[in-house]
C-alpha positions in Angstrom: 36.3 -52.0 8.6 36.9 -53.1 12.2 34.1 -52.3 14.6 34.4 -52.1 18.4 31.2 -52.2 20.4 32.5 -49.9 23.1 35.6 -48.1 24.4 36.8 -51.1 26.6 36.7 -53.3 23.6 38.8 -50.9 21.7 41.3 -50.6 24.5 41.7 -54.4 24.6 43.1 -54.2 21.0 46.4 -52.3 22.0 49.3 -53.6 19.9 47.0 -54.8 17.1 47.1 -53.8 13.5 43.6 -52.4 12.9 43.8 -52.3 9.1 44.4 -50.5 5.9 42.2 -47.7 4.4 41.0 -47.7 0.8 43.3 -45.9 -1.8 42.9 -42.3 -2.5 44.4 -40.6 -5.6 46.3 -37.3 -5.0 45.4 -35.2 -8.0 46.4 -31.6 -8.8 43.1 -30.3 -7.9 43.5 -31.5 -4.4 47.0 -30.1 -4.2 45.7 -26.8 -5.4 42.8 -26.6 -3.0 45.2 -27.5 -0.2 47.6 -24.6 -1.3 44.7 -22.1 -1.4 43.5 -23.1 2.0 46.9 -22.8 3.6 48.5 -20.1 1.5 51.3 -22.4 0.5 51.7 -21.9 -3.1 55.4 -23.0 -3.4 56.3 -23.9 -7.0 57.0 -27.6 -6.2 53.3 -28.0 -5.4 51.4 -25.8 -7.9 53.6 -25.1 -10.9 53.5 -28.3 -13.0 55.8 -26.9 -15.7 58.5 -25.8 -13.4 58.1 -28.8 -11.2 58.5 -31.2 -14.3 62.1 -29.8 -14.4 62.6 -30.0 -10.6 64.0 -32.8 -8.4 60.9 -35.0 -8.5 59.8 -34.6 -12.1 56.3 -33.3 -11.3 54.4 -31.4 -8.6 54.2 -33.1 -5.2 51.7 -32.9 -2.3 52.3 -30.8 0.7 53.5 -32.9 3.5 50.8 -31.5 5.7 48.1 -32.4 2.9 49.3 -35.9 3.3 49.1 -35.7 7.1 45.7 -34.0 6.9 44.2 -37.0 5.1 44.8 -39.3 8.0 41.7 -38.7 9.9 39.4 -39.5 6.9 41.6 -42.5 6.1 41.5 -43.7 9.7 37.7 -43.6 9.6 37.6 -46.2 6.9 39.8 -48.5 9.1 37.8 -48.7 12.4 34.8 -47.5 14.2 34.2 -47.3 18.0 30.7 -47.4 19.0 28.9 -46.0 22.2 31.2 -42.9 22.1 30.1 -39.3 23.0 33.2 -37.8 21.6 36.1 -38.9 19.3 38.5 -36.0 18.6 42.0 -35.2 17.6 44.3 -34.6 20.6 47.6 -34.3 18.8 50.5 -36.0 17.2 54.0 -37.2 17.9 56.9 -38.1 15.8 55.5 -37.0 12.4 57.9 -37.7 9.6 57.7 -37.2 5.9 59.9 -39.8 4.5 59.4 -39.2 0.8 57.4 -37.0 -1.6 53.9 -37.8 -2.8 53.9 -37.0 -6.6 50.7 -35.8 -8.3 48.7 -38.9 -9.5 50.1 -41.2 -6.7 47.6 -43.2 -4.7 48.0 -43.3 -0.9 46.5 -45.4 1.9 46.8 -45.4 5.7 47.9 -48.5 7.7 46.7 -48.1 11.4 47.9 -49.8 14.5 46.8 -49.2 18.0 50.0 -48.6 19.8 48.8 -47.3 23.3 46.1 -46.3 25.6 46.3 -43.8 28.4 43.5 -42.9 30.8 42.4 -39.2 30.7 39.9 -37.2 32.6 37.2 -37.5 30.2 37.9 -41.0 28.8 41.0 -42.3 27.2 43.8 -41.0 24.9 44.5 -43.6 22.2 47.9 -43.4 20.4 47.7 -44.7 16.8 50.8 -45.6 14.7 49.9 -44.5 11.2 51.9 -45.1 8.0 50.7 -43.3 4.9 51.8 -45.5 2.0 52.2 -45.0 -1.6 50.8 -47.4 -4.4 54.3 -48.4 -5.4 55.0 -50.4 -2.3 58.2 -48.7 -1.3 58.8 -47.0 2.1 56.0 -44.9 3.5 55.4 -41.2 2.4 54.5 -40.3 6.1 54.8 -41.9 9.6 53.1 -40.5 12.6 51.8 -41.2 16.0 48.3 -39.7 16.2 46.7 -39.2 19.6 42.9 -39.3 19.7 40.6 -38.5 22.8 37.8 -40.9 23.1 34.9 -40.1 25.6 32.5 -42.9 26.2 28.8 -42.3 25.7 
């Protein structure tokens, strides 16, 4: 875990790789809960028997399930202290490069790629790669934008 004492210290790290999260297993229970939460019950996600005969050989996580794990994974990578508010501002260039089969492990790799002044503080752009445990290309690549308001 990389710890920054305040927002200026965090801003000084632009261009740096901040670290990698721990691995998280994507089990069928998590996929089913996401399907229930979003109403997306497409067979490729929730029907193990049909998915076994499909193009990936098993069920796969929803792309947006993979993306939704980014905030919790990012929290394992770094902390900015003396902050009043740290919130999601949006995302850019989200791409789902390959499926995440059930039983896979994922981790987030985080790089601070930019800082922009905002009315309340700063907007940080973070380059995120969600990787699979097999070492191949990432499952998801995104630029996440976070609003950080100093205390």
